Backbone bond lengths (Angstrom), bond angles and torsions (degrees), N, CA, C in turn:
res aa  C-N    CA-C-N  psi(-1)  N-CA   C-N-CA  omega(-1)  CA-C   N-CA-C  phi
1 M - - - 1.473 - - 1.525 109.43 -
2 I 1.318 116.19 133.54 1.454 121.88 179.45 1.531 110.67 -64.42
3 D 1.327 116.55 139.73 1.463 121.41 177.22 1.525 108.99 -86.79
4 L 1.323 116.46 110.80 1.462 121.98 -179.83 1.529 111.39 -114.80
5 S 1.325 115.78 25.90 1.463 119.47 -176.94 1.524 112.62 -68.60
6 T 1.333 116.69 -28.28 1.466 121.07 177.47 1.526 109.64 -133.59
7 R 1.317 116.37 161.08 1.460 122.03 178.36 1.526 110.47 -67.83
8 S 1.318 116.22 139.49 1.464 121.02 174.15 1.524 109.91 -75.92
9 A 1.335 115.66 144.45 1.464 121.29 176.30 1.526 111.54 -103.61
10 T 1.324 117.02 5.83 1.465 121.19 -179.08 1.524 110.52 -72.12
11 A 1.317 116.03 132.20 1.469 120.61 -179.75 1.522 110.59 -73.32
12 E 1.328 115.87 145.61 1.458 121.57 172.89 1.526 109.60 -84.85
13 I 1.312 116.12 157.48 1.466 120.06 175.57 1.520 109.52 -58.24
14 M 1.328 116.97 -37.97 1.462 122.08 -177.79 1.528 112.68 -64.36
15 D 1.317 117.56 -16.20 1.462 120.37 179.25 1.526 112.61 -71.57
16 D 1.318 116.88 -7.79 1.463 121.47 173.32 1.526 107.91 -81.44
17 F 1.327 117.10 108.15 1.463 121.43 -175.31 1.527 113.21 -71.75
18 D 1.324 117.35 -8.80 1.468 120.89 -177.29 1.525 113.13 -102.15
19 L 1.310 117.44 15.77 1.466 120.39 178.63 1.525 110.37 -60.78
20 P 1.343 117.93 140.18 1.465 120.49 179.13 1.525 111.36 -76.01
21 P 1.330 117.00 158.37 1.468 120.85 -179.97 1.521 113.63 -54.47
22 A 1.324 117.44 -37.91 1.463 120.21 -177.32 1.529 111.79 -60.21
23 E 1.326 116.90 -27.76 1.460 120.53 -179.51 1.523 112.66 -90.25
24 I 1.319 116.28 -40.50 1.470 118.59 -171.71 1.529 113.44 -90.55
25 D 1.330 117.97 -29.96 1.472 120.09 -175.96 1.530 113.11 -57.20
26 P 1.363 119.16 -47.32 1.467 118.14 -179.77 1.530 112.80 -62.30
27 V 1.330 116.74 -33.68 1.465 120.41 179.77 1.524 110.57 -70.22
28 L 1.332 116.68 -42.76 1.467 120.45 177.44 1.524 111.16 -62.44
29 D 1.320 116.26 -40.14 1.465 120.50 177.81 1.529 110.43 -62.41
30 G 1.328 116.09 -43.27 1.459 120.25 179.22 1.517 112.81 -65.85
31 L 1.326 116.84 -39.63 1.466 120.51 178.24 1.525 111.65 -63.42
32 G 1.324 115.63 -39.62 1.461 119.82 177.59 1.518 112.06 -62.04
33 K 1.326 115.67 -42.43 1.467 119.98 179.36 1.527 111.13 -66.86
34 M 1.335 116.73 -39.42 1.463 120.21 178.83 1.526 110.97 -66.62
35 N 1.325 117.06 -38.85 1.466 121.16 177.59 1.522 111.05 -59.47
36 A 1.331 115.41 -42.42 1.464 120.34 179.74 1.529 111.02 -70.40
37 L 1.332 116.17 -43.13 1.460 121.47 -174.86 1.525 112.41 -67.10
38 F 1.328 116.84 -39.71 1.464 120.73 -174.04 1.526 113.58 -100.65
39 G 1.328 116.33 18.42 1.455 120.10 169.33 1.509 116.47 84.85
40 G 1.335 117.68 9.90 1.456 120.05 179.89 1.515 113.10 -61.65
41 H 1.336 115.79 -42.54 1.467 119.90 179.20 1.526 110.63 -67.56
42 Q 1.320 115.37 -43.65 1.468 120.61 -175.95 1.528 111.53 -63.07
43 S 1.332 116.98 -43.38 1.463 119.82 -178.41 1.524 111.40 -69.04
44 L 1.328 117.05 -34.59 1.464 120.39 177.50 1.524 110.91 -66.52
45 I 1.320 116.34 -45.27 1.462 120.22 -179.56 1.532 110.64 -65.36
46 K 1.318 116.73 -36.21 1.469 120.02 175.95 1.527 110.33 -60.34
47 A 1.327 116.79 -40.77 1.466 120.74 178.23 1.522 111.28 -68.02
48 L 1.325 117.01 -38.04 1.467 120.48 177.03 1.527 110.79 -62.97
49 K 1.327 116.21 -42.13 1.466 120.51 -179.98 1.528 111.23 -62.50
50 A 1.328 116.17 -30.71 1.464 120.05 -177.18 1.523 112.89 -74.43
51 F 1.328 118.27 -16.36 1.478 118.35 -178.49 1.527 113.28 -62.23
52 P 1.324 124.34 -50.15 1.463 129.22 -6.47 1.528 111.44 -88.41
53 V 1.324 115.21 162.40 1.464 120.52 173.55 1.518 109.05 -68.35
54 E 1.321 116.14 140.47 1.459 121.48 -178.31 1.523 110.48 -119.72
55 D 1.325 115.91 158.56 1.463 121.20 175.59 1.527 110.59 -50.76
56 N 1.330 114.48 137.97 1.472 122.99 176.13 1.523 114.10 69.39
57 N 1.325 117.68 13.19 1.463 118.77 171.88 1.528 110.08 -64.99
58 Y 1.326 115.13 146.85 1.461 122.81 179.44 1.527 107.06 -107.53
59 I 1.334 116.16 114.20 1.464 122.17 -176.03 1.521 109.06 -114.52
60 S 1.320 116.61 130.90 1.459 121.54 179.44 1.522 110.18 -119.29
61 D 1.327 115.95 134.99 1.462 123.10 177.74 1.523 107.80 -105.27
62 W 1.326 116.66 110.32 1.463 121.42 -179.78 1.524 109.33 -89.02
63 G 1.352 115.40 127.86 1.453 120.74 -172.69 1.510 109.69 72.75
64 C 1.330 115.20 50.08 1.481 121.71 -168.46 1.517 113.77 -71.57
65 G 1.341 118.43 -15.67 1.456 119.49 179.81 1.512 111.92 56.72
66 G 1.327 116.27 -127.04 1.458 121.17 -176.80 1.513 115.40 -84.08
67 G 1.324 118.33 4.93 1.459 121.39 175.03 1.510 115.75 83.77
68 D 1.335 118.18 6.96 1.468 119.90 -175.27 1.529 112.75 -62.99
69 V 1.329 116.95 -34.67 1.470 120.08 -179.68 1.522 110.66 -66.62
70 L 1.326 117.13 -45.43 1.466 120.57 179.87 1.524 111.51 -65.53
71 I 1.322 116.83 -36.72 1.468 120.07 177.63 1.529 109.79 -64.75
72 A 1.329 117.08 -41.87 1.472 120.64 178.20 1.525 110.80 -62.97
73 I 1.336 117.01 -41.27 1.465 120.63 177.59 1.522 110.34 -64.38
74 A 1.336 116.68 -43.06 1.467 121.23 -179.26 1.525 111.25 -61.82
75 R 1.324 117.15 -42.15 1.468 121.02 179.61 1.523 110.83 -65.02
76 W 1.328 115.84 -43.84 1.465 119.48 178.87 1.530 110.64 -63.15
77 A 1.325 117.12 -45.52 1.467 120.83 -178.64 1.522 111.17 -63.88
78 Q 1.326 115.98 -40.13 1.464 120.62 179.10 1.526 110.53 -62.79
79 K 1.317 116.29 -41.61 1.465 121.39 -179.86 1.524 111.39 -62.71
80 H 1.334 116.66 -31.41 1.468 121.06 -176.08 1.529 112.45 -106.08
81 N 1.333 115.73 15.19 1.479 121.81 176.50 1.528 112.72 55.65
82 I 1.329 115.46 42.30 1.465 121.62 175.83 1.526 108.04 -107.16
83 N 1.305 116.52 124.64 1.462 121.01 179.37 1.527 109.70 -90.41
84 L 1.323 115.57 119.10 1.454 120.89 -178.86 1.522 110.60 -125.66
85 K 1.309 115.40 152.88 1.459 122.41 169.41 1.526 106.30 -106.43
86 L 1.329 116.52 123.02 1.460 120.99 -172.88 1.521 110.71 -119.51
87 N 1.329 115.35 140.27 1.458 121.84 -176.12 1.523 109.75 -138.33
88 G 1.324 116.32 136.12 1.455 121.12 175.92 1.513 110.81 -120.54
89 V 1.326 116.10 140.65 1.463 121.64 179.89 1.523 109.01 -127.95
90 D 1.329 116.19 130.70 1.460 120.73 176.03 1.520 108.79 -149.64
91 A 1.325 116.35 146.25 1.463 120.73 -177.22 1.524 112.76 -82.70
92 A 1.330 117.66 -12.05 1.466 121.50 -178.38 1.525 110.10 -97.31
93 L 1.321 116.57 120.79 1.466 120.89 -179.00 1.520 111.47 -60.81
94 A 1.325 117.37 -41.27 1.465 120.15 -179.37 1.524 110.94 -62.17
95 A 1.327 117.43 -37.27 1.469 120.84 178.26 1.517 110.68 -66.33
96 V 1.321 116.89 -43.30 1.468 120.97 179.71 1.522 110.53 -62.89
97 N 1.315 116.97 -43.11 1.468 120.24 179.30 1.525 111.21 -65.32
98 F 1.332 117.08 -40.26 1.466 120.94 177.11 1.525 110.16 -62.68
99 A 1.326 116.59 -44.43 1.467 121.09 179.90 1.520 111.44 -62.29
100 R 1.315 116.86 -40.73 1.469 120.31 178.41 1.522 111.18 -62.20
101 Q 1.322 116.50 -40.59 1.466 120.22 178.49 1.524 110.85 -64.46
102 Q 1.326 116.23 -44.69 1.462 120.59 -178.42 1.527 112.19 -66.96
103 S 1.333 116.72 -27.75 1.471 122.15 -174.61 1.515 113.42 -100.62
104 S 1.308 117.62 12.89 1.471 120.83 -171.29 1.529 113.10 -58.64
105 A 1.318 117.94 -24.54 1.471 120.71 -179.60 1.527 112.37 -80.44
106 Y 1.335 116.99 -7.52 1.466 120.81 -175.49 1.524 109.11 -117.14
107 T 1.314 115.60 95.33 1.468 120.57 -174.12 1.529 112.82 -71.08
108 H 1.327 117.64 -15.40 1.464 120.31 -179.68 1.531 112.38 -90.07
109 I 1.346 117.12 6.50 1.462 120.97 173.29 1.523 108.30 -102.86
110 S 1.314 116.64 125.09 1.463 121.44 176.58 1.527 109.24 -119.15
111 Y 1.322 115.88 155.22 1.461 121.00 -179.17 1.519 110.35 -130.71
112 V 1.327 114.72 146.93 1.460 121.81 179.19 1.525 108.53 -132.97
113 K 1.330 116.07 132.66 1.462 120.01 172.45 1.522 108.02 -85.90
114 A 1.314 116.69 112.78 1.462 120.47 -178.54 1.523 110.10 -165.75
115 D 1.318 115.30 153.79 1.457 122.41 169.69 1.527 106.48 -89.41
116 V 1.315 117.13 113.09 1.472 120.10 -172.52 1.526 112.69 -60.25
117 L 1.326 117.42 -27.11 1.460 119.56 179.27 1.527 112.18 -71.81
118 L 1.331 116.31 -19.02 1.463 120.21 -177.62 1.523 113.15 -101.27
119 V 1.330 117.44 -11.35 1.466 120.84 -178.97 1.530 109.66 -79.49
120 D 1.317 116.07 135.11 1.470 121.05 179.19 1.530 109.15 -92.20
121 Y 1.331 116.16 80.32 1.460 121.03 -179.30 1.526 110.36 -76.19
122 E 1.317 116.13 142.62 1.460 120.07 173.07 1.524 109.28 -74.25
123 P 1.320 119.18 149.65 1.468 121.21 178.83 1.531 111.69 -57.30
124 N 1.331 115.33 140.23 1.473 122.40 176.57 1.527 113.08 59.62
125 K 1.322 117.31 30.73 1.472 120.38 -179.19 1.525 111.35 -63.16
126 F 1.334 116.04 -40.28 1.461 121.16 -179.63 1.523 109.63 -109.29
127 D 1.328 116.30 153.90 1.462 119.62 174.22 1.521 110.54 -74.59
128 I 1.329 115.84 -48.37 1.465 120.99 -178.98 1.526 108.57 -135.76
129 I 1.319 116.33 136.54 1.464 122.08 173.05 1.521 107.95 -110.99
130 V 1.334 116.10 134.06 1.457 121.21 176.25 1.525 108.63 -121.24
131 S 1.312 115.70 155.78 1.466 120.22 170.26 1.516 107.96 -151.41
132 S 1.317 115.42 138.85 1.460 121.45 -176.04 1.525 109.58 -128.18
133 L 1.323 116.16 118.69 1.478 122.30 177.84 1.525 111.20 53.93
134 F 1.321 115.33 41.56 1.467 122.31 -176.03 1.522 112.64 -116.56
135 T 1.321 117.42 -41.09 1.462 119.30 -168.15 1.528 113.56 -71.48
136 H 1.346 117.73 -18.10 1.468 118.37 178.71 1.526 112.33 -70.21
137 H 1.322 117.15 -11.33 1.463 120.71 177.17 1.529 111.90 -74.10
138 F 1.324 117.92 -6.12 1.458 122.11 -174.49 1.526 111.44 -111.10
139 A 1.334 115.59 139.15 1.461 120.77 170.67 1.526 108.90 -64.80
140 D 1.319 116.51 164.29 1.467 120.38 -173.51 1.528 112.87 -54.39
141 N 1.332 117.24 -46.28 1.468 119.36 -178.48 1.524 111.63 -65.52
142 E 1.340 116.43 -34.69 1.463 120.55 177.07 1.523 110.50 -71.19
143 W 1.324 116.79 -37.71 1.471 121.92 178.06 1.520 109.77 -59.31
144 I 1.311 115.91 -45.33 1.468 120.42 179.34 1.524 110.57 -60.91
145 A 1.338 116.41 -44.21 1.467 120.63 178.87 1.522 111.12 -64.34
146 L 1.342 116.22 -40.82 1.463 121.36 -179.36 1.524 111.42 -62.99
147 V 1.313 116.81 -50.09 1.465 120.58 -176.04 1.528 110.69 -70.75
148 S 1.313 117.63 -33.83 1.468 120.27 173.64 1.522 110.43 -61.36
149 K 1.335 115.65 -40.06 1.464 119.97 178.76 1.522 110.79 -67.84
150 M 1.328 117.19 -41.66 1.461 120.66 174.82 1.525 110.19 -55.85
151 N 1.327 115.53 -45.03 1.461 120.74 -176.60 1.527 111.86 -64.34
152 N 1.309 116.49 -31.76 1.460 121.04 178.80 1.525 111.92 -79.52
153 T 1.339 116.18 -26.32 1.465 121.20 -172.00 1.520 112.70 -95.83
154 A 1.338 117.83 -19.66 1.470 121.80 -179.74 1.526 110.39 -95.32
155 R 1.316 116.30 133.43 1.468 120.95 179.97 1.521 112.00 -80.91
156 R 1.345 116.80 -40.88 1.462 120.03 -173.01 1.523 113.00 -105.50
157 G 1.335 117.32 -38.92 1.451 117.75 -178.16 1.512 113.74 172.69
158 I 1.324 114.58 -179.00 1.460 123.07 -173.73 1.521 108.44 -138.58
159 I 1.335 116.23 141.75 1.466 121.43 173.99 1.525 107.83 -126.53
160 I 1.326 116.26 117.25 1.463 122.31 -179.86 1.520 108.37 -116.80
161 T 1.319 116.18 127.56 1.463 121.23 174.94 1.523 108.57 -120.63
162 D 1.327 116.27 128.82 1.462 119.22 176.30 1.523 109.60 -152.07
163 L 1.311 115.85 176.48 1.456 121.39 -169.09 1.528 113.23 -82.91
164 H 1.322 114.45 152.95 1.462 123.41 173.26 1.530 107.31 -92.90
165 R 1.312 116.35 120.78 1.474 120.75 -179.75 1.531 108.85 -75.30
166 H 1.320 114.59 101.47 1.468 120.98 -173.11 1.527 108.21 -144.44
167 W 1.319 116.09 142.29 1.466 119.61 -176.03 1.523 112.40 -61.95
168 L 1.323 117.52 -35.28 1.459 119.87 -178.61 1.528 110.77 -65.50
169 L 1.327 117.00 -42.51 1.463 120.08 177.17 1.522 110.52 -66.02
170 Y 1.317 117.24 -41.15 1.468 120.74 -179.37 1.524 110.86 -57.13
171 Y 1.319 117.00 -51.19 1.466 119.82 -177.23 1.524 111.70 -72.30
172 A 1.315 117.95 -31.15 1.467 120.36 175.78 1.522 110.74 -64.55
173 V 1.335 116.37 -45.63 1.465 120.40 179.29 1.520 110.47 -65.39
174 K 1.316 116.40 -40.83 1.467 120.86 179.12 1.532 110.52 -60.57
175 L 1.323 116.81 -43.13 1.462 121.35 179.77 1.526 111.32 -68.32
176 I 1.321 116.68 -47.15 1.467 121.13 -178.00 1.521 111.33 -60.77
177 T 1.333 116.99 -43.45 1.469 119.39 -177.89 1.525 111.70 -70.94
178 R 1.320 117.37 -24.64 1.472 119.59 176.19 1.528 111.15 -78.58
179 L 1.330 116.13 -36.78 1.461 120.23 -174.90 1.524 113.51 -81.08
180 F 1.336 116.78 -35.56 1.459 119.33 -167.26 1.520 115.10 -112.28
181 T 1.321 118.08 -0.42 1.460 118.82 176.09 1.521 109.89 -150.13
182 S 1.317 115.21 148.74 1.468 121.00 173.89 1.522 110.49 -102.55
183 N 1.332 116.73 5.26 1.458 121.55 -177.63 1.532 110.01 -71.12
184 K 1.322 115.66 119.67 1.466 120.73 -175.31 1.530 111.93 -66.86
185 M 1.333 117.29 -33.91 1.457 119.61 178.82 1.523 110.41 -65.77
186 A 1.322 116.74 -44.48 1.464 120.55 178.87 1.524 110.80 -63.17
187 Q 1.332 116.95 -41.59 1.457 120.84 -179.29 1.525 111.99 -66.73
188 N 1.318 116.96 -32.57 1.466 120.82 178.17 1.529 111.83 -82.27
189 D 1.340 115.75 -50.77 1.465 120.29 -171.04 1.521 113.69 -76.80
190 G 1.335 117.13 -27.50 1.464 119.40 -179.43 1.523 112.48 -59.16
191 P 1.341 118.18 -61.51 1.468 119.37 177.97 1.529 112.82 -63.14
192 L 1.342 116.99 -36.51 1.461 120.36 -179.46 1.528 111.63 -64.49
193 S 1.330 116.58 -34.40 1.468 119.42 178.50 1.525 111.00 -63.05
194 V 1.331 116.84 -33.63 1.468 120.18 175.51 1.529 109.88 -67.42
195 Q 1.323 116.88 -42.76 1.462 121.22 178.93 1.533 112.14 -62.21
196 R 1.312 116.77 -28.44 1.468 120.95 -177.64 1.529 112.53 -90.24
197 S 1.311 116.26 -2.65 1.466 120.32 -173.29 1.530 112.01 -88.87
198 F 1.327 117.81 -155.17 1.464 120.74 -158.89 1.528 114.30 -129.93
199 K 1.317 113.74 151.12 1.457 122.02 164.62 1.531 107.93 -102.95
200 K 1.317 116.00 160.24 1.465 120.35 -172.00 1.529 112.34 -58.74
201 H 1.320 117.24 -45.44 1.464 119.76 -176.90 1.526 111.31 -64.87
202 E 1.327 117.12 -30.85 1.463 120.64 178.00 1.520 110.72 -66.66
203 L 1.318 116.27 -43.63 1.464 119.71 179.01 1.524 111.10 -63.58
204 K 1.317 117.32 -40.58 1.464 120.14 178.32 1.529 110.90 -61.58
205 T 1.326 116.39 -41.65 1.463 120.78 178.80 1.521 111.08 -65.60
206 L 1.326 116.97 -44.12 1.466 121.41 -179.90 1.526 111.15 -63.75
207 L 1.314 116.62 -42.15 1.465 120.38 178.96 1.528 111.04 -62.77
208 A 1.315 116.53 -41.18 1.467 120.14 178.47 1.527 110.60 -63.04
209 K 1.331 116.66 -41.83 1.462 120.49 179.45 1.526 112.00 -67.77
210 A 1.338 116.13 -25.75 1.468 120.57 176.93 1.527 111.54 -83.76
211 G 1.323 116.52 -1.30 1.463 120.55 179.46 1.510 113.92 78.79
212 I 1.344 116.66 22.45 1.464 121.69 -177.98 1.527 109.13 -99.88
213 S 1.322 117.01 124.41 1.465 120.52 178.99 1.527 112.93 -125.06
214 N 1.335 117.69 -26.29 1.463 121.02 -177.81 1.527 109.56 -96.59
215 Y 1.331 115.94 86.49 1.463 119.90 -175.81 1.526 110.37 -150.47
216 K 1.325 114.60 166.36 1.461 122.44 172.24 1.522 107.71 -124.84
217 L 1.326 116.86 127.14 1.462 123.11 178.73 1.519 108.06 -114.75
218 Q 1.324 115.83 120.22 1.467 120.47 -171.74 1.525 110.24 -135.81
219 W 1.347 116.06 138.61 1.462 121.41 174.47 1.521 108.50 -81.44
220 M 1.325 115.68 132.81 1.459 121.39 -178.80 1.526 109.23 -123.36
221 W 1.316 116.11 152.82 1.450 121.05 169.75 1.529 108.24 -69.38
222 A 1.307 124.70 140.25 1.433 127.34 -3.66 1.531 108.36 -105.37
223 F 1.326 115.60 105.55 1.463 122.66 179.88 1.524 112.58 54.83
224 R 1.319 115.22 52.22 1.463 120.59 176.92 1.525 109.71 -127.09
225 W 1.306 114.48 146.07 1.458 121.37 170.20 1.515 109.05 -99.65
226 Q 1.307 116.17 138.56 1.465 120.48 172.63 1.527 108.41 -120.79
227 I 1.326 114.73 123.64 1.464 121.69 176.22 1.520 107.68 -108.75
228 V 1.316 116.87 123.57 1.461 121.49 173.95 1.527 106.96 -113.97
229 I 1.324 115.80 117.42 1.463 122.33 -179.44 1.519 108.50 -104.66
230 Y 1.311 116.17 128.29 1.463 121.58 -176.03 1.525 110.08 -104.75
231 K 1.337 116.03 128.05 1.465 121.51 176.89 1.525 111.48 -99.39
232 T 1.347 116.33 -34.27 1.465 120.98 -176.68 1.522 109.73 -130.93
């Protein structure tokens, strides 16, 4: 049985920001499909509706990957006649280029290649910041710095979705990536992402260290934690 008592510090292949498109594009495409299939988009949009999102809100997705989250938000907003300004940030150039290609039909989505920890954002630049399956890439001290920065940069609130470190999810991901893909990055990074993820008490401790007290932490299907931080 895998030891999941503590977070793994092993880097994922995807943590290399210089990966070529031929390597990262198939993984980003697969992640987008998994997000849609297992309710990642639906749960995020439900949280956005609860704020509620307002016309002309500026929403930024930190660690946007292939842009699937922003595209899902854009489709939902379009269906409900809500005008939004959407922004994605990722440190990998290949990911940003892939996201731009996937989002070409949505002119109100913009992308920036940047390391969010190094960008000097003005306070309250965005109305809402979201991140999906991103924060597990950071060690605890970096996570605290990241979420503190989100809290300073978002005017209304933050929605963070990431994995629950659980043996059942670990072995499920390990099996699925062996059965349904020959992609070595997916086979390596899928189970490793679970090892790098979180238990509930860890998230509560990290949030406290980041100075966050007004939040809701909820377990979501399939083995995901959703943190909604309220500013107003």
